[in-house]
C-alpha positions in Angstrom: -19.0 31.9 1.8 -17.5 29.0 2.1 -15.4 27.7 5.0 -11.9 26.7 4.4 -11.7 22.9 4.6 -9.5 22.0 7.9 -5.4 20.8 7.4 -5.0 17.3 7.5 -3.1 17.8 10.8 -6.4 19.6 12.2 -8.5 16.1 11.2 -6.7 13.7 12.3 -6.1 15.3 15.8 -9.8 15.8 15.8 -10.1 12.4 15.3 -7.7 11.9 18.7 -9.7 14.1 20.3 -12.8 12.0 19.4 -11.3 8.9 20.4 -10.1 10.3 24.0 -14.1 11.6 24.3 -15.2 8.0 23.5 -13.3 6.5 26.4 -15.0 8.6 29.0 -18.2 7.2 27.1 -17.6 3.6 26.4 -17.1 1.2 29.2 -13.8 -1.0 29.2 -13.6 -4.4 28.3 -11.3 -6.9 27.3 -10.8 -10.4 25.8 -9.0 -13.2 27.3 -6.1 -14.0 24.5 -4.0 -17.2 23.7 -0.7 -17.8 21.5 -2.2 -20.2 18.4 0.4 -21.1 16.0 -1.2 -20.1 12.2 0.8 -21.1 9.2 3.7 -21.5 11.4 3.7 -18.3 13.4 3.0 -17.8 16.8 -0.2 -15.4 17.0 -2.3 -13.9 19.9 -5.9 -14.6 19.4 -8.8 -13.5 21.4 -10.6 -16.3 23.0 -14.1 -16.5 22.0 -16.7 -15.9 25.1 -13.8 -14.3 27.4 -15.0 -10.6 27.1 -15.4 -9.1 30.3 -15.7 -5.5 31.2 -13.0 -3.8 33.6 -12.5 -0.8 34.6 -12.4 2.4 32.0 -9.2 4.1 31.5 -10.5 7.5 30.4 -7.7 9.5 28.6 -7.4 13.3 28.9 -3.7 15.0 28.8 -2.7 11.6 26.6 -4.4 13.6 23.6 -1.3 15.4 23.6 1.2 12.8 23.8 -0.5 10.9 21.2 2.0 12.5 18.8 4.8 10.8 20.6 3.3 7.5 21.2 2.5 7.1 17.3 5.8 8.2 16.3 7.3 5.5 18.7 4.6 3.1 17.3 5.1 3.9 13.8 8.4 4.4 14.0 9.3 1.7 11.1 7.3 3.5 8.3 8.5 7.1 9.3 11.9 6.1 9.3 11.1 4.3 6.0 9.2 7.2 4.3 12.1 9.5 5.4 14.8 7.1 3.9 12.7 6.6 0.9 12.7 11.0 0.4 16.4 11.0 0.9 17.1 8.4 -1.5 14.9 9.6 -4.3 15.7 13.3 -4.1 19.2 12.2 -4.9 17.8 10.4 -7.9 15.8 13.3 -8.7 18.8 15.8 -9.0 20.5 13.2 -11.6 17.7 14.2 -13.6 17.3 10.4 -14.8 13.6 10.2 -14.2 13.3 13.2 -16.1 14.9 11.3 -18.6 12.7 8.4 -17.9 9.7 10.3 -17.9 10.4 12.0 -21.6 11.3 8.6 -23.0 8.1 7.2 -21.8 6.1 9.9 -23.0 7.7 9.3 -26.6 6.9 5.8 -26.5 3.4 6.5 -25.7 3.2 8.9 -28.6 4.4 6.1 -31.2 2.2 3.7 -30.3 -1.0 6.1 -30.4 -0.6 5.7 -34.0 -1.5 1.6 -34.4 -4.9 0.9 -35.1 -5.4 -1.7 -32.6 -4.0 0.1 -29.8 -5.7 3.9 -30.7 -9.2 2.0 -30.5 -8.4 1.6 -26.9 -6.2 4.4 -26.4 -2.1 4.2 -25.5 -2.7 5.8 -22.1 -5.5 3.6 -21.2 -3.7 0.6 -22.1 -0.4 1.9 -20.3 -2.5 2.5 -17.0 -4.4 -1.1 -17.2 -0.9 -2.7 -17.5 0.4 -0.7 -14.5 -2.5 -0.9 -12.3 -2.6 -4.8 -13.0 0.6 -5.3 -12.1 0.6 -3.5 -8.8 -3.4 -5.4 -8.2 -1.1 -8.8 -8.3 1.3 -7.3 -6.0 -1.4 -6.5 -3.5 -3.2 -9.6 -4.2 -0.2 -12.1 -4.0 2.1 -10.8 -1.4 0.2 -7.8 0.3 1.9 -4.8 -1.0 0.9 -2.1 1.0 3.7 0.1 2.4 5.8 -0.2 -0.4 3.6 2.0 -2.4 4.9 4.9 -1.0 8.1 4.8 -3.1 6.7 4.1 -6.3 4.6 7.6 -5.7 7.5 9.5 -6.2 7.9 8.0 -9.7 4.0 7.7 -11.0 2.6 11.2 -9.8 5.3 13.2 -11.8 4.6 10.5 -14.7 0.7 11.4 -14.4 1.5 14.6 -14.4 3.5 15.1 -17.2 0.9 13.0 -19.4 -1.5 15.3 -18.7 -3.4 14.3 -15.5 -3.2 14.8 -12.0 -1.3 13.2 -8.8 -4.9 11.5 -7.9 -4.1 9.4 -11.2 -0.5 8.9 -10.4 -1.4 7.7 -6.6 -4.1 5.5 -8.5 -1.6 3.9 -10.9 0.2 2.3 -7.6 -1.7 2.7 -4.0 -5.5 2.3 -5.3 -4.6 -0.5 -8.2 -2.5 -2.3 -4.7 -5.4 -1.7 -2.3 -7.9 -3.4 -4.8 -5.8 -6.2 -5.4 -5.0 -6.3 -1.6 -9.2 -6.3 -1.1 -9.6 -9.0 -3.7 -6.7 -10.9 -2.0 -6.0 -14.3 -3.9 -3.0 -15.4 -2.3 -2.0 -12.6 0.4 -0.5 -14.6 3.2 -1.2 -11.5 5.7 -4.9 -11.8 5.6 -6.3 -14.6 3.9 -3.3 -16.7 5.1 -4.0 -15.7 8.6 -7.6 -15.6 8.3 -8.1 -19.0 7.1 -5.0 -20.3 9.3 -7.4 -19.0 12.5 -10.6 -20.7 10.8 -8.8 -24.2 10.4 -9.6 -23.7 6.8 -6.9 -25.2 4.6 -4.1 -22.4 3.3 -5.6 -20.6 0.2 -8.8 -22.7 -0.3 -11.8 -21.3 -2.4 -8.9 -19.5 -4.5 -11.3 -19.9 -7.7 -13.9 -17.9 -6.2 -11.6 -15.2 -4.9 -10.0 -15.1 -8.3 -13.2 -14.3 -9.8 -14.1 -11.7 -6.9 -10.4 -9.9 -7.8 -11.1 -9.7 -11.4 -14.6 -7.9 -10.7 -13.1 -5.6 -8.2 -10.3 -4.5 -10.6 -12.8 -3.9 -13.5 -15.0 -2.1 -11.2 -11.8 -0.1 -9.5 -10.0 0.5 -13.1 -13.0 1.8 -14.7 -13.7 4.4 -12.2 -9.8 5.6 -12.4 -9.8 5.7 -16.1 -12.9 7.4 -16.4 -11.6 10.3 -14.0 -8.0 10.0 -15.9 -9.9 10.7 -19.3 -12.2 13.9 -17.8 -8.9 15.4 -16.4 -7.2 14.8 -19.5 -9.8 16.2 -21.6 -10.4 19.3 -18.9 -7.7 20.1 -16.5 -10.4 22.2 -14.5 -11.9 18.6 -13.6 -9.0 17.8 -11.7 -9.6 17.6 -7.5 -6.1 18.8 -7.0 -5.2 21.2 -9.6 -4.2 23.8 -7.2 -2.1 21.1 -5.1 -0.5 19.8 -8.2 1.6 23.3 -8.6 3.9 21.4 -6.6 4.7 18.8 -9.2 4.4 21.2 -11.7 7.2 23.5 -10.5 9.6 20.5 -10.1 8.9 19.5 -13.6 9.7 22.6 -15.2 13.5 21.3 -15.6 14.2 21.4 -19.6 15.4 17.7 -20.7 17.0 19.5 -23.8 19.7 21.0 -21.5 20.6 17.9 -19.9 24.3 17.0 -21.0 24.2 13.3 -21.5 27.5 11.9 -20.4 29.1 8.6 -18.3 31.5 9.6 -15.7 34.4 7.0 -14.5 32.6 6.6 -11.1 29.6 5.2 -12.9 31.7 2.3 -14.2 32.9 1.8 -11.2 30.0 1.6 -9.3 28.9 -1.1 -12.0 31.4 -3.0 -11.3 30.9 -2.8 -7.6 27.6 -3.5 -7.9 28.1 -6.5 -10.0 30.4 -8.0 -7.3 28.2 -7.6 -5.0 25.6 -9.1 -6.8 27.8 -11.7 -7.9 28.2 -12.8 -4.3 24.7 -13.0 -3.5 24.2 -14.9 -6.5 27.0 -17.4 -5.5 25.4 -17.5 -1.7 21.7 -17.7 -2.8 21.9 -19.3 -6.3 18.0 -20.4 -5.5 15.2 -18.4 -3.9 12.5 -20.1 -3.1 9.2 -17.8 -4.3 6.4 -18.1 -2.0 3.1 -17.9 -4.0 -0.1 -18.8 -1.3 0.7 -21.9 0.1 3.6 -23.0 -2.6 6.8 -22.2 -3.0 8.6 -21.9 -6.4 12.0 -22.7 -6.9 14.2 -19.8 -9.2 17.6 -18.6 -9.3 16.2 -14.9 -8.8 19.2 -13.4 -7.7 21.7 -14.8 -10.5 18.7 -14.1 -13.1 19.0 -10.3 -11.8 22.7 -10.3 -11.9 22.9 -11.4 -15.3 20.2 -8.8 -16.5 21.9 -6.0 -14.9 25.6 -7.0 -16.2 23.9 -6.8 -19.8 21.7 -3.6 -19.1 24.1 -1.7 -17.1 27.0 -2.1 -19.8 24.6 -1.3 -22.7 23.2 1.9 -20.2 26.1 3.0 -19.4 27.2 3.5 -23.1 24.5 5.8 -23.5 24.8 8.1 -20.4 24.7 7.5 -16.6 21.4 8.8 -16.4 19.8 5.9 -18.1 22.2 3.7 -15.7 20.5 5.2 -13.2 17.3 3.7 -14.4 18.9 0.3 -14.5 19.9 0.9 -10.7 16.3 2.0 -10.2 15.0 -1.4 -12.0 17.3 -3.8 -10.3 15.9 -2.3 -7.0 12.9 -3.0 -7.9 13.4 -6.5 -8.8 15.5 -7.0 -5.8 12.5 -5.9 -3.6 9.8 -8.3 -5.3 12.5 -11.1 -4.6 13.1 -9.9 -1.1 9.4 -9.7 -0.3 8.4 -12.9 -1.8 11.2 -15.0 -1.7 13.0 -14.0 1.8 9.9 -12.4 3.7 11.4 -8.8 3.7 9.5 -5.8 5.5 10.3 -2.5 6.0 13.7 -2.3 7.2 15.3 -4.1 4.8 13.3 -2.5 2.1 14.4 1.0 3.3 17.9 -0.3 3.7 17.6 -1.4 0.1 16.5 2.3 -1.2 19.1 3.9 0.9 21.7 1.9 -1.0 20.0 2.7 -4.5 20.7 6.8 -3.2 24.1 6.1 -2.2 24.6 4.1 -5.5 23.2 7.3 -7.4 24.8 9.6 -6.3 28.3 7.8 -6.8 27.3 7.2 -10.2 27.0 11.0 -10.7 30.2 11.5 -9.2 28.5 13.8 -6.4 31.0 14.4 -3.6 30.2 13.2 -0.1 28.7 16.4 0.8 27.1 16.7 -2.0 25.2 13.5 -1.7 24.3 14.3 2.2 23.0 17.4 1.5 20.7 16.3 -0.8 19.4 13.4 1.3 18.9 15.9 3.7 17.0 17.9 1.5 14.6 15.2 0.5 14.0 14.2 4.2 13.0 17.8 4.7 10.6 17.6 1.7 9.0 14.5 2.6 9.2 15.2 6.8 5.0 16.0 6.7 4.2 12.8 5.3 6.5 11.2 8.4 4.7 13.6 10.9 1.0 12.6 9.6 1.6 9.1 9.9 3.0 9.4 13.7 -0.4 11.4 14.4 -2.5 8.9 12.9 -0.6 6.3 15.0 -1.7 7.8 18.1 -5.5 7.2 17.4 -4.9 3.7 17.8 -2.7 4.1 20.8 -5.7 6.2 22.5 -8.1 3.8 21.8 -5.9 0.6 23.3 -5.0 2.8 26.1 -8.5 3.4 27.1 -9.8 -0.1 26.7 -12.3 0.3 24.4 -11.5 -1.6 21.0 -12.3 -5.2 22.7 -15.9 -3.3 24.2 -16.5 -1.9 20.7 -15.7 -5.2 18.9 -18.0 -7.3 21.5 -21.0 -5.1 21.0 -20.7 -5.2 17.3 -20.3 -9.1 17.5 -23.5 -9.0 19.8 -25.4 -7.7 17.1 -25.1 -10.3 14.7 -26.2 -13.0 17.0 -30.2 -14.3 16.0 -29.9 -12.8 12.3 -30.5 -15.2 9.2 -27.5 -16.2 7.1 -27.4 -13.6 4.7 -28.1 -10.7 7.2 -25.5 -12.2 9.6 -22.7 -12.2 6.8 -23.7 -8.9 6.2 -23.5 -7.9 9.3 -20.0 -9.3 9.8 -19.1 -7.6 6.7 -20.5 -4.1 8.3 -18.7 -5.1 11.2 -15.2 -5.5 9.7 -15.6 -2.4 7.7 -16.4 -0.4 11.0 -13.4 -2.0 12.8 -11.0 -1.5 9.6 -11.5 2.4 10.6 -10.0 2.0 13.9 -7.6 -0.9 13.2 -6.2 -0.8 9.7 -3.9 -3.8 10.2 -4.9 -6.7 8.3 -3.1 -9.3 10.3 -4.2 -7.8 13.7 -7.8 -7.5 12.8 -7.7 -11.5 11.6 -6.2 -12.1 15.0 -8.6 -10.1 16.7 -12.2 -10.8 14.8 -11.6 -14.2 13.1 -11.8 -16.6 16.0 -15.1 -15.1 17.1 -16.4 -14.8 13.6 -15.7 -18.5 12.5 -17.7 -19.9 15.5 -20.9 -17.5 14.6 -20.6 -19.1 11.2 -20.8 -22.6 12.7 -23.7 -21.5 14.7 -25.9 -20.0 11.8 -25.3 -22.6 9.2 -22.6 -20.5 7.0 -19.2 -21.6 5.5 -16.1 -20.6 7.3 -14.9 -19.6 4.0 -17.9 -17.0 3.7 -16.7 -15.4 6.9 -13.2 -15.2 5.7 -14.6 -13.6 2.5 -16.6 -10.8 4.5 -13.2 -10.2 6.6 -11.1 -9.8 3.2 -13.4 -7.8 1.9 -14.4 -5.3 5.2 -10.6 -4.8 5.4 -9.1 -4.3 2.2 -11.9 -1.6 0.8 -11.7 1.1 3.5 -7.9 0.6 3.7 -8.5 3.8 0.6 -10.1 6.1 3.0 -9.8 5.5 6.6 -7.6 8.5 8.2 -6.5 5.7 10.7 -4.2 4.3 8.2 -0.7 5.4 8.3 0.1 4.0 4.8 -2.9 6.4 3.1 -1.8 9.4 4.9 2.1 8.8 4.3 1.1 8.0 0.4 -1.4 11.4 0.4 1.4 13.4 2.0 4.0 12.3 -0.6 1.7 13.0 -3.2 0.7 16.5 -1.5 -2.8 15.5 -1.8 -5.1 17.1 0.8 -7.0 14.2 3.0 -10.4 16.1 2.4 -9.9 16.3 -1.2 -9.0 12.7 -1.4 -11.8 11.6 0.6 -14.3 13.3 -1.7 -12.9 12.0 -4.5 -12.6 8.6 -3.7 -15.9 8.4 -1.6 -18.0 7.1 -4.6 -15.4 4.5 -5.2 -16.1 3.5 -1.6 -19.8 3.1 -2.2 -19.3 1.1 -5.4 -17.0 -1.2 -3.9 -19.0 -1.6 -0.8 -22.1 -2.4 -2.6 -20.1 -4.9 -4.8 -18.7 -6.6 -1.6 -22.3 -7.1 -0.8 -23.3 -8.7 -3.6 -20.2 -11.0 -4.1 -20.9 -12.5 -0.6 -24.5 -13.6 -1.7 -23.2 -16.6 -3.7 -21.0 -17.6 -0.7 -24.0 -18.1 1.3 -26.5 -19.5 -1.6 -24.6 -21.1 -3.7 -22.0 -24.4 -3.4 -18.9 -22.9 -4.5 -15.5 -24.8 -4.4 -13.5 -24.5 -1.1 -16.8 -23.1 0.8 
């Protein structure tokens, strides 16, 4: 009889205990650090050759305080998840997303009859377009935490189309992670790594573009292959039992939805139009950051004009379609805020909170009902917030135990004396291993790139090759590392147990890691532009 797989909480807490044990075994050590301006921002980076041992700080009772410390450390992501849950619960109550899904399903069935599309498969074409969009977001502005919000949309959509929650998560989270790994212009990975390595910002883009395409082809193929098998036979799904949660929520009959437009929706339309109009006047031009360049574009006036038209047309049909326009405008403002104004968690959470309130008011819900729905959404999603805090405790234990720098030093020592290809490959391995305990790309760049770039000079390898080793090592394992608050948040929102996700994603990880080795070979033996 097979043993029951441990709960995700048990797995993460076990890693906390193991981390505490390591603080008794691995000597304490630390690198000296200095503040270096990287692309206009001061960052604390290690000083190569400055490592020295210090007294170890074994962790004991701290394993029990790790949840508290993790909550404090990951408070921004936790609050973000709770607000997302509350806001989307209000939207779910309106049945607008159900209406959108049914409309989408009817559209996909219509285009199936097109000869060209039927050869590719309507679902395949739709999935490829969605994943390409999210991969571009990951490659250009480092979309990561934002995917948590989209999981709530794509998981029900995938299940309604006859797939499962893993497919839904893959459409946004996996696609963005593939783009993040094959980063073209990501300022949080490539931008920082190249800045620390004293390379021209976003140089070598031609080869990275090629790598992005190859990585996406491999990832998309893996996801579409699995999706096809699930559609053919539901028993092939890794999460059939877990998806009962989503199936139960989907049971609402859209034929019973009363299509109407209350006066409150028209009032909300006017309020939002005035607010957008004011911001259009204050910010007529937005400088969209793409790589090292900024492109002036009247983003907010464009969004305002689009909302004025689509909002009016949707209100003439039903409030449900108007709420979908609110969701669309929210997404467009999110993209504008991130790429044009450097928005992060707090402002994005505020945007979704406003979306939830606008939805509730448009549906003519009372203040008490909106509050109750918001709290119900928080209650439904609270497990995701807890697991993020617990995962944050792992990093706290390792940091407080003074062993992260020691681990890095020992790993970097193993590179010395190797040949060029072997050294670059070992850098890649080291970056993958570090990513298992430090998922933050920017923090890892500040920690490793000062040393790795110096190693590349000693062995006669382009610093650009070192950046590529970092890029792949940082990106791929983000989809599997149990210390990633984003991954665990996504899985908890989707109701996918970590062990089932691990078994599904492991073959893709092996494929991508091997592919990373292959793509590093030309950086050592070929003359590439920017290398």
